[in-house]
C-alpha positions in Angstrom: -26.3 -7.2 17.2 -22.7 -8.4 17.4 -20.9 -7.8 14.0 -18.2 -10.5 14.7 -20.8 -13.1 15.4 -22.7 -12.1 12.3 -19.5 -12.4 10.3 -18.6 -15.9 11.4 -22.2 -17.2 11.3 -22.6 -15.9 7.7 -19.4 -17.8 6.7 -20.6 -21.0 8.4 -24.0 -20.8 6.8 -22.6 -20.0 3.3 -20.2 -23.0 3.6 -23.1 -25.3 4.6 -25.1 -24.0 1.7 -22.0 -24.8 -0.6 -21.8 -21.1 -1.7 -18.4 -20.1 -3.2 -18.6 -16.4 -2.3 -20.2 -14.6 0.6 -20.7 -10.8 0.8 -20.6 -9.0 4.2 -20.7 -5.5 5.5 -17.2 -4.0 5.6 -15.2 -3.1 8.7 -11.5 -3.0 9.4 -12.0 -5.7 12.1 -13.8 -8.0 9.7 -11.0 -7.5 7.2 -8.4 -8.4 9.7 -10.3 -11.5 10.8 -10.7 -12.5 7.1 -7.0 -12.2 6.6 -6.3 -14.5 9.6 -8.8 -17.0 8.2 -7.1 -16.9 4.8 -3.7 -17.6 6.4 -5.2 -20.5 8.3 -6.8 -21.9 5.1 -10.5 -21.5 6.0 -11.1 -19.0 3.1 -9.3 -18.7 -0.2 -9.7 -15.1 -1.1 -10.8 -11.6 0.0 -12.1 -8.9 -2.4 -10.6 -5.7 -1.1 -11.7 -3.7 -4.1 -15.2 -3.5 -2.7 -13.9 -1.7 0.4 -15.0 1.7 -1.1 -18.6 0.4 -1.5 -18.8 -0.9 2.1 -18.8 -4.6 1.1 -16.3 -7.3 1.9 -16.5 -10.4 -0.4 -14.9 -13.6 0.9 -14.3 -16.7 -1.1 -14.8 -19.9 0.9 -12.4 -22.9 0.8 -13.5 -26.4 -0.1 -11.5 -29.6 0.0 -12.8 -32.3 -2.4 -16.2 -30.7 -2.4 -16.5 -30.6 1.4 -16.4 -27.2 3.1 -13.3 -26.5 5.2 -15.5 -24.6 7.7 -17.4 -27.2 9.7 -18.3 -25.1 12.7 -17.7 -21.9 14.7 -18.2 -20.9 18.3 -18.1 -17.4 19.5 -16.2 -17.2 22.8 -15.9 -13.6 23.9 -19.2 -11.8 23.6 -20.2 -8.1 24.0 -21.9 -9.1 27.3 -18.9 -11.1 28.6 -15.3 -10.5 27.4 -12.8 -13.3 27.9 -9.1 -12.5 28.0 -6.3 -15.1 28.1 -2.6 -15.1 28.6 -0.2 -16.8 26.1 0.0 -19.8 28.4 -3.8 -20.3 28.4 -4.2 -20.5 24.6 -5.4 -24.1 24.0 -5.7 -26.0 20.8 -9.1 -26.4 19.2 -10.4 -29.8 18.3 -7.1 -31.4 19.2 -5.3 -29.2 16.7 -7.7 -29.5 13.8 -9.3 -26.1 14.5 -8.1 -22.6 15.2 -8.7 -19.9 17.7 -8.8 -16.2 16.6 -7.6 -13.6 19.1 -7.6 -9.8 19.3 -4.2 -8.8 20.8 -2.3 -5.6 21.3 -0.3 -6.7 18.2 -3.5 -7.0 16.1 -5.9 -9.8 15.2 -4.1 -13.2 14.9 -4.6 -16.9 15.3 -3.6 -18.8 18.5 -0.5 -20.2 16.8 0.7 -16.8 15.8 0.0 -15.4 19.3 2.1 -18.2 20.9 5.0 -17.5 18.5 4.8 -13.8 19.3 4.3 -14.5 23.0 1.2 -12.3 23.3 -2.2 -12.9 24.8 -5.5 -11.1 24.3 -9.2 -11.4 23.9 -10.5 -14.8 22.4 -12.9 -13.8 19.7 -14.0 -17.3 18.4 -13.0 -20.8 17.6 -13.3 -22.3 14.1 -12.9 -25.9 12.9 
């Protein structure tokens, strides 16, 4: 099982079910991804107090009753890793989505990676 795929699919399913909070198994990578999604506006809050219990609680974002997360797509998989340079980072859904990368400077969005001039492994796209 791929923990990152599980993470993004749980967020997508919870937003389609109009849930306000989703609980996930904790890992440092998931927390870093959740922080990037919070900066991009796809989630509104992260409960870090549950870190000791091994649970990461994420509060989903809604705009006028419509979930902000409309879809996700896993790009780099355990069976096939996909790495890109800074010049190859493309906008998602003509700029309405975001791409999340794992770089040597940490997990960040495509916009942040272009600003810091760093490439890395494309984890997933979200819109």
